[in-house]
C-alpha positions as CSV (number, residue, x, y, z in Angstrom):
1,X,-3.8,6.2,21.2
2,X,-1.7,8.2,23.6
3,X,1.4,6.1,22.6
4,X,0.8,6.4,18.9
5,X,0.5,10.1,19.2
6,X,3.6,10.5,21.1
7,X,5.4,8.4,18.6
8,X,4.0,10.5,15.8
9,X,5.5,13.6,17.5
10,X,8.9,12.0,17.7
11,X,9.0,10.8,14.2
12,X,6.8,13.2,12.5
13,X,8.7,14.3,9.3
14,X,9.3,10.5,8.1
15,X,5.7,9.6,9.1
16,X,4.3,12.4,7.3
17,X,6.2,11.3,4.3
18,X,4.6,7.9,4.4
19,X,1.1,9.3,4.9
20,X,1.6,11.8,2.0
21,X,2.9,9.1,-0.4
22,X,0.0,6.7,0.3
23,X,-2.6,9.5,0.0
24,X,-1.2,10.7,-3.4
25,X,-1.2,7.1,-4.7
26,X,-4.9,7.8,-4.7
27,X,-4.6,9.6,-8.1
28,X,-3.6,6.4,-9.6
29,X,-6.4,4.2,-7.7
30,X,-9.5,2.8,-9.6
31,X,-11.7,4.6,-7.4
32,X,-10.4,8.1,-8.4
33,X,-10.0,7.2,-12.2
34,X,-13.6,5.7,-12.1
35,X,-14.8,9.3,-11.5
36,X,-13.5,10.2,-15.0
37,X,-14.9,7.2,-17.0
38,X,-18.2,8.9,-18.0
39,X,-16.1,11.9,-19.5
40,X,-13.8,9.4,-21.2
41,X,-16.6,7.7,-22.9
42,X,-18.0,10.9,-24.1
43,X,-14.6,12.3,-25.4
44,X,-13.3,9.2,-27.1
45,X,-14.8,6.4,-29.4
46,X,-15.0,4.1,-26.5
47,X,-17.7,1.8,-25.0
48,X,-17.6,0.7,-21.4
49,X,-16.4,-2.8,-22.7
50,X,-13.7,-1.3,-24.7
51,X,-12.6,1.0,-22.0
52,X,-12.4,-1.9,-19.7
53,X,-10.1,-3.6,-22.1
54,X,-7.9,-0.4,-22.2
55,X,-8.0,0.0,-18.6
56,X,-7.2,-3.9,-17.8
57,X,-4.1,-3.5,-20.4
58,X,-2.8,-0.6,-18.7
59,X,-3.1,-2.0,-15.3
60,X,-1.4,-5.4,-16.2
61,X,1.4,-3.6,-18.0
62,X,2.1,-1.4,-15.0
63,X,2.2,-4.7,-13.0
64,X,4.9,-6.1,-15.2
65,X,6.8,-3.0,-15.1
66,X,6.4,-2.7,-11.3
67,X,9.4,-5.0,-10.2
68,X,11.9,-3.3,-12.5
69,X,11.0,0.2,-11.2
70,X,10.3,-0.8,-7.7
71,X,13.7,-2.1,-7.1
72,X,15.3,1.2,-7.7
73,X,14.3,2.4,-4.1
74,X,17.2,0.0,-3.0
75,X,19.7,1.5,-5.2
76,X,19.4,5.3,-5.5
77,X,18.9,8.1,-2.8
78,X,15.3,8.3,-1.6
79,X,15.0,11.9,-2.7
80,X,15.7,11.1,-6.2
81,X,13.6,8.1,-6.3
82,X,10.7,10.0,-4.8
83,X,11.3,12.8,-7.3
84,X,11.2,10.4,-10.2
85,X,8.0,8.5,-9.0
86,X,6.1,11.9,-8.5
87,X,7.3,13.5,-11.5
88,X,6.2,10.4,-13.5
89,X,2.7,10.6,-11.9
90,X,2.5,14.3,-12.7
91,X,3.5,13.9,-16.4
92,X,1.0,11.0,-16.6
93,X,-1.7,13.2,-15.6
94,X,-0.7,15.9,-18.0
95,X,-0.8,13.2,-20.7
96,X,-4.3,12.2,-19.7
97,X,-5.4,15.9,-19.8
98,X,-3.9,16.5,-23.1
99,X,-4.7,13.0,-25.0
100,X,-6.2,13.2,-28.4
101,X,-6.4,9.6,-29.2
102,X,-7.0,6.4,-27.4
103,X,-3.7,5.5,-27.4
104,X,-2.6,8.6,-25.5
105,X,-5.1,8.1,-23.1
106,X,-3.9,4.4,-22.6
107,X,-0.3,5.6,-22.0
108,X,-1.5,8.1,-19.6
109,X,-3.6,5.4,-17.7
110,X,-0.4,3.3,-17.6
111,X,1.6,5.9,-16.1
112,X,-1.2,6.8,-13.6
113,X,-1.5,3.1,-12.6
114,X,2.3,2.3,-12.4
115,X,3.3,5.6,-10.6
116,X,0.2,6.3,-8.4
117,X,-1.3,3.1,-7.5
118,X,2.0,1.0,-7.7
119,X,5.1,3.1,-6.8
120,X,3.8,5.9,-4.8
121,X,2.1,3.4,-2.2
122,X,5.1,1.3,-2.6
123,X,7.6,4.1,-1.7
124,X,5.6,5.2,1.3
125,X,5.3,1.8,2.8
126,X,8.9,0.5,2.0
127,X,10.3,3.7,3.8
128,X,8.3,2.9,6.8
129,X,9.5,-0.7,6.9
130,X,13.1,0.2,6.2
131,X,13.7,3.1,8.6
132,X,11.6,1.8,11.5
133,X,13.2,-1.5,12.9
134,X,11.8,-1.4,16.6
135,X,8.7,0.6,16.0
136,X,7.9,-0.8,12.3
137,X,4.4,-1.8,13.2
138,X,3.4,1.7,14.5
139,X,4.9,3.3,11.6
140,X,3.3,1.3,9.0
141,X,-0.2,1.6,10.9
142,X,0.1,5.4,10.7
143,X,1.3,5.6,7.0
144,X,-1.5,3.5,6.1
145,X,-3.9,6.2,7.0
146,X,-3.1,8.0,3.9
147,X,-5.1,5.5,1.9
148,X,-8.5,6.3,3.7
149,X,-7.8,9.9,3.6
150,X,-7.5,9.9,0.2
151,X,-10.5,7.8,-0.5
152,X,-12.6,10.1,1.9
153,X,-11.4,13.5,0.7
154,X,-10.8,13.3,-3.1
155,X,-14.1,12.0,-4.5
156,X,-15.9,14.9,-2.7
157,X,-13.4,17.5,-3.8
158,X,-13.6,16.3,-7.5
159,X,-17.2,16.0,-7.8
160,X,-17.7,19.7,-7.4
161,X,-14.8,20.6,-9.3
162,X,-15.7,18.5,-12.5
163,X,-19.1,20.0,-12.6
164,X,-17.5,23.5,-12.9
165,X,-14.2,23.0,-14.9
166,X,-14.4,19.8,-16.8
167,X,-12.3,16.6,-16.8
168,X,-9.2,17.8,-18.7
169,X,-8.6,20.8,-16.5
170,X,-9.1,18.1,-13.5
171,X,-5.9,16.2,-14.6
172,X,-4.0,19.5,-15.0
173,X,-4.9,20.2,-11.4
174,X,-3.8,16.8,-10.2
175,X,-0.4,17.4,-12.0
176,X,-0.1,20.7,-10.4
177,X,-0.9,19.4,-6.7
178,X,1.7,16.6,-7.4
179,X,4.5,18.7,-8.6
180,X,3.6,22.1,-7.1
181,X,2.7,21.0,-3.5
182,X,3.3,17.3,-2.8
183,X,6.9,16.9,-4.2
184,X,8.4,20.1,-2.5
185,X,6.6,19.0,0.7
186,X,7.9,15.5,0.9
187,X,11.2,16.4,-0.1
188,X,11.4,19.0,2.6
189,X,10.2,16.4,5.0
190,X,13.0,13.9,4.0
191,X,15.6,16.7,4.6
192,X,14.3,17.5,8.1
193,X,14.0,13.7,9.0
194,X,17.8,13.5,9.7
195,X,18.2,10.0,8.1
196,X,20.6,8.4,5.4
197,X,18.8,8.8,2.2
198,X,21.2,6.5,0.3
199,X,19.9,2.9,0.7
200,X,23.5,1.5,0.0
201,X,24.7,3.4,3.1
202,X,21.9,2.4,5.4
203,X,22.5,-0.3,8.1
204,X,20.6,-3.4,7.9
205,X,18.9,-2.7,11.1
206,X,17.1,0.3,9.7
207,X,17.4,3.9,9.9
208,X,16.1,4.3,13.4
209,X,16.3,2.6,16.6
210,X,14.2,3.0,19.8
211,X,15.7,6.7,20.1
212,X,16.1,9.4,17.5
213,X,19.8,8.5,16.7
214,X,20.9,6.1,14.1
215,X,21.6,2.6,15.5
216,X,24.7,0.8,14.3
217,X,24.1,-2.8,13.3
218,X,27.4,-3.8,14.7
219,X,27.4,-2.0,18.0
220,X,23.8,-1.3,18.8
221,X,24.8,2.2,19.8
222,X,23.9,5.4,18.2
223,X,26.0,6.5,15.3
224,X,28.7,8.9,16.7
225,X,27.7,11.3,13.8
226,X,24.6,12.0,15.4
227,X,23.7,13.7,18.9
228,X,21.1,12.0,21.2
229,X,18.4,14.2,19.4
230,X,19.2,12.7,16.1
231,X,20.7,15.7,14.5
232,X,24.4,16.4,13.8
233,X,26.7,17.9,16.6
234,X,27.1,21.7,16.2
235,X,29.6,22.3,13.4
236,X,29.1,19.1,11.7
237,X,27.0,18.3,8.5
238,X,26.1,22.2,8.1
239,X,26.0,23.2,4.5
240,X,26.8,19.7,3.2
241,X,25.1,18.0,0.3
242,X,25.5,14.7,1.8
243,X,22.5,13.6,3.9
244,X,22.6,14.0,7.5
245,X,22.4,11.0,9.7
246,X,25.0,8.5,7.8
247,X,25.2,4.9,8.3
248,X,28.1,3.4,10.3
249,X,31.6,3.6,8.6
250,X,32.5,0.6,6.5
251,X,30.5,-1.9,4.4
252,X,27.1,-2.6,5.9
253,X,26.3,-6.1,7.2
254,X,24.2,-8.2,4.9
255,X,23.5,-11.1,7.4
256,X,20.0,-12.4,6.8
257,X,19.4,-10.0,3.9
258,X,17.6,-11.9,1.0
259,X,17.6,-10.9,-2.7
260,X,14.4,-11.0,-4.6
261,X,15.5,-14.1,-6.5
262,X,16.4,-15.8,-3.5
263,X,13.0,-15.2,-2.1
264,X,11.2,-16.6,-5.1
265,X,13.1,-19.9,-4.4
266,X,12.0,-20.0,-0.7
267,X,9.0,-22.2,-0.2
268,X,7.7,-20.1,2.6
269,X,7.1,-17.2,0.4
270,X,4.7,-19.2,-1.8
271,X,2.9,-20.4,1.3
272,X,2.5,-17.0,2.5
273,X,1.4,-15.4,-0.9
274,X,-2.2,-16.6,-0.8
275,X,-2.9,-15.0,2.5
276,X,-1.2,-11.8,1.2
277,X,-3.3,-11.8,-2.1
278,X,-6.8,-12.9,-0.8
279,X,-7.8,-9.5,0.8
280,X,-7.2,-7.2,-2.1
281,X,-8.5,-10.0,-4.5
282,X,-11.9,-10.5,-2.8
283,X,-12.2,-6.8,-1.6
284,X,-11.7,-5.7,-5.2
285,X,-14.2,-8.0,-6.6
286,X,-16.8,-7.7,-4.0
287,X,-16.7,-3.9,-3.8
288,X,-16.6,-3.4,-7.5
289,X,-19.9,-5.2,-7.9
290,X,-21.4,-4.0,-4.7
291,X,-24.6,-2.7,-6.2
292,X,-25.4,-6.0,-7.9
293,X,-24.6,-7.9,-4.6
294,X,-26.9,-5.3,-2.5
295,X,-29.6,-6.0,-5.2
296,X,-29.4,-9.8,-4.6
297,X,-29.6,-9.4,-0.9
298,X,-32.4,-6.9,-1.1
299,X,-30.6,-4.2,0.5
300,X,-31.1,-0.4,-0.6
301,X,-28.4,1.8,-1.7
302,X,-28.7,4.2,1.4
303,X,-28.0,1.0,3.6
304,X,-25.1,0.1,1.5
305,X,-23.8,3.6,1.5
306,X,-24.1,3.8,5.3
307,X,-22.3,0.5,5.8
308,X,-19.4,1.7,4.0
309,X,-18.8,4.1,6.8
310,X,-18.3,1.0,8.9
311,X,-15.9,-0.4,6.3
312,X,-13.8,2.9,6.3
313,X,-13.7,3.0,10.3
314,X,-12.9,-0.6,10.7
315,X,-10.1,-0.4,8.1
316,X,-8.6,2.7,10.2
317,X,-9.1,1.2,13.6
318,X,-7.5,-2.2,12.6
319,X,-4.7,-0.7,11.0
320,X,-3.8,1.6,14.1
321,X,-4.5,-1.2,16.5
322,X,-2.2,-3.8,14.7
323,X,0.7,-1.5,14.8
324,X,1.5,-1.9,18.4
325,X,0.8,-5.5,18.2
326,X,3.5,-6.0,15.5
327,X,5.9,-4.2,17.6
328,X,5.2,-6.4,20.6
329,X,4.6,-9.8,19.1
330,X,6.0,-9.6,15.6
331,X,4.1,-9.6,12.2
332,X,5.0,-13.5,12.0
333,X,2.9,-14.4,14.8
334,X,-0.1,-12.1,13.7
335,X,-0.1,-12.2,10.0
336,X,-1.9,-15.6,9.3
337,X,-5.1,-14.4,11.3
338,X,-5.4,-11.2,9.3
339,X,-7.6,-13.1,6.7
340,X,-10.2,-14.5,9.4
341,X,-12.4,-11.3,9.9
342,X,-13.0,-11.3,6.0
343,X,-13.8,-15.1,6.1
344,X,-16.3,-14.4,9.2
345,X,-17.8,-11.5,7.3
346,X,-18.5,-13.4,4.0
347,X,-19.7,-16.3,5.9
348,X,-22.6,-14.0,7.4
349,X,-23.1,-12.9,4.0
350,X,-23.7,-16.4,2.8
351,X,-26.0,-17.3,5.7
352,X,-28.2,-14.2,6.2
353,X,-30.0,-11.4,4.0
354,X,-30.9,-8.9,6.8
355,X,-29.7,-5.3,6.6
356,X,-27.4,-5.8,9.7
357,X,-25.4,-8.1,7.4
358,X,-24.3,-5.4,5.4
359,X,-22.8,-3.4,8.2
360,X,-21.2,-6.5,9.8
361,X,-19.9,-7.9,6.6
362,X,-18.4,-4.6,5.3
363,X,-16.8,-3.9,8.8
364,X,-15.2,-7.4,9.1
365,X,-13.9,-7.0,5.2
366,X,-12.6,-3.5,6.2
367,X,-10.7,-5.0,9.2
368,X,-9.0,-7.4,7.0
369,X,-7.9,-4.8,4.7
370,X,-6.5,-2.6,7.5
371,X,-4.7,-5.5,9.3
372,X,-3.4,-7.1,5.9
373,X,-2.0,-3.9,4.6
374,X,0.0,-3.2,7.6
375,X,1.0,-6.8,8.4
376,X,2.5,-7.8,5.2
377,X,5.1,-5.1,4.6
378,X,6.3,-5.5,8.2
379,X,6.4,-9.4,7.4
380,X,8.6,-9.1,4.5
381,X,11.0,-6.8,6.3
382,X,11.1,-9.4,9.3
383,X,11.6,-12.3,7.2
384,X,13.9,-11.2,4.4
385,X,15.6,-8.0,5.7
386,X,15.5,-4.4,4.4
387,X,18.3,-4.3,2.2
388,X,16.2,-5.7,-1.0
389,X,12.9,-4.8,0.3
390,X,11.8,-2.5,-2.5
391,X,12.5,-5.3,-5.0
392,X,10.7,-7.9,-2.8
393,X,7.7,-5.6,-2.3
394,X,7.6,-4.8,-6.2
395,X,7.4,-8.5,-6.7
396,X,4.6,-9.0,-4.4
397,X,3.0,-5.9,-5.8
398,X,3.0,-7.4,-9.4
399,X,1.4,-10.6,-8.1
400,X,-1.3,-8.4,-6.1
401,X,-2.2,-6.3,-9.3
402,X,-2.5,-9.5,-11.4
403,X,-4.9,-11.0,-8.9
404,X,-7.1,-7.8,-8.6
405,X,-7.1,-7.7,-12.4
406,X,-8.6,-11.3,-12.2
407,X,-11.1,-10.5,-9.5
408,X,-13.8,-8.7,-11.6
409,X,-13.8,-11.3,-14.0
410,X,-14.4,-14.0,-11.4
411,X,-16.9,-12.1,-9.4
412,X,-18.8,-10.8,-12.5
413,X,-19.1,-14.3,-14.0
414,X,-20.6,-15.4,-10.8
415,X,-23.1,-12.6,-10.5
416,X,-24.4,-13.1,-13.9
417,X,-26.5,-15.9,-12.6
418,X,-28.2,-15.8,-9.2
419,X,-27.5,-19.5,-8.7
420,X,-23.7,-19.0,-8.5
421,X,-23.8,-16.2,-5.8
422,X,-23.7,-18.7,-3.0
423,X,-21.1,-21.1,-4.4
424,X,-19.0,-17.8,-4.8
425,X,-19.2,-16.7,-1.3
426,X,-18.3,-20.2,0.1
427,X,-15.5,-20.3,-2.2
428,X,-14.3,-17.2,-0.7
429,X,-14.6,-18.6,2.7
430,X,-12.8,-21.8,1.7
431,X,-9.9,-19.7,0.2
432,X,-9.6,-17.8,3.4
433,X,-9.3,-20.9,5.5
434,X,-6.9,-22.4,3.0
435,X,-4.9,-19.2,3.0
436,X,-4.8,-19.2,6.9
437,X,-3.5,-22.8,6.9
438,X,-0.9,-22.2,4.3
439,X,0.5,-19.1,6.2
440,X,0.5,-21.1,9.4
441,X,2.5,-23.7,7.9
442,X,5.0,-21.3,6.3
443,X,5.5,-19.4,9.7
444,X,5.6,-22.3,12.0
445,X,9.3,-22.3,12.3
446,X,9.4,-18.5,13.1
447,X,6.5,-19.0,15.6
448,X,8.6,-21.6,17.5
449,X,10.9,-18.9,18.2
450,X,13.4,-19.3,15.4
451,X,14.4,-16.4,13.2
452,X,12.8,-18.1,10.2
453,X,16.1,-17.3,8.2
454,X,18.3,-20.3,7.4
């Protein structure tokens, strides 16, 4: 923890950017939007079923648009991309606030899901993986803290506000927070981070090495345009509109850099996808129907609520702990095992009914969510490089959203009949074992010491 704190102190501006984008993605997450569902049902001619169809349509449309929008982080300066993402998020919140028809509400939800749940988290994690080459694991583990922070703070803050001000004003406040607070703050953090903001000028080793200076891919030395403190020498870069901390002069090396199209043709990617998608798929399905699951197991709601504290703590601890492991051992070595705690937790769920199972199962599920969320972004950067990382992550994000949209259908169908619960749980365990083995096969070459790149 001391090492993490020292790292945070050295890289504070860019790490706070990552935390901030992860936290603000909460405005487009299901847990946040779900707090408004009763108000939507009262204000519009919607039933729970028809709202579910509207929400699923918005989510899936956002998933198909995500690769198109996500790849622009590889092409335009980061400040412009961040402004576009947060501006879209704020405008979508205002569209929801002023919606007079179901179609307007649906368009607003589409914008929230795309710019919030999709692009905000995408930007925060892509930046961590792109700019931190030697300390990528620690950077991702710290940035991932933004997700549980949003989950812990926003529902409590919103509950009291909605009781006093109403749901439309609530979304106006969301827009004001995004445009008036978050956007100026993160742009200021980028300006003070002293890194090259244009991805086309960034060297492929990432924006930062083990010291605050930029590291050249060709020489391994700090870029001459920066001092050892990572800032331009006196008299240089002052009053210029060009970002400080420029990449080495000349065209950047693209050795080992994969395009999104090439990744799609790589058999390893498809061997790794199941292990990447299983945690969000099962976590979405099982948590969405947590009360039905608790009822089937004979757990009270207070027990379930208490167990979720363990879920949040395990997620945070696992995310922080794995960061140093990635930097020491590489994401390739650690990634397959990320799904195993979830498999163990669901095995306990299938074998026992005692209240203690709720705590163990949710803690192990939280551990996998924390491990997987940090590891998979680092893995794509290690295997395929950072030049097209935005497009690659956008492609994986589309697959993830599609899988999480299917999860409620699968789990909901199984919970309709008590006799289907046990087969569902063992299916989860079987998928975990299968995903682990496929990932081991896909990464076998890299684990033997190869680069994993032809």
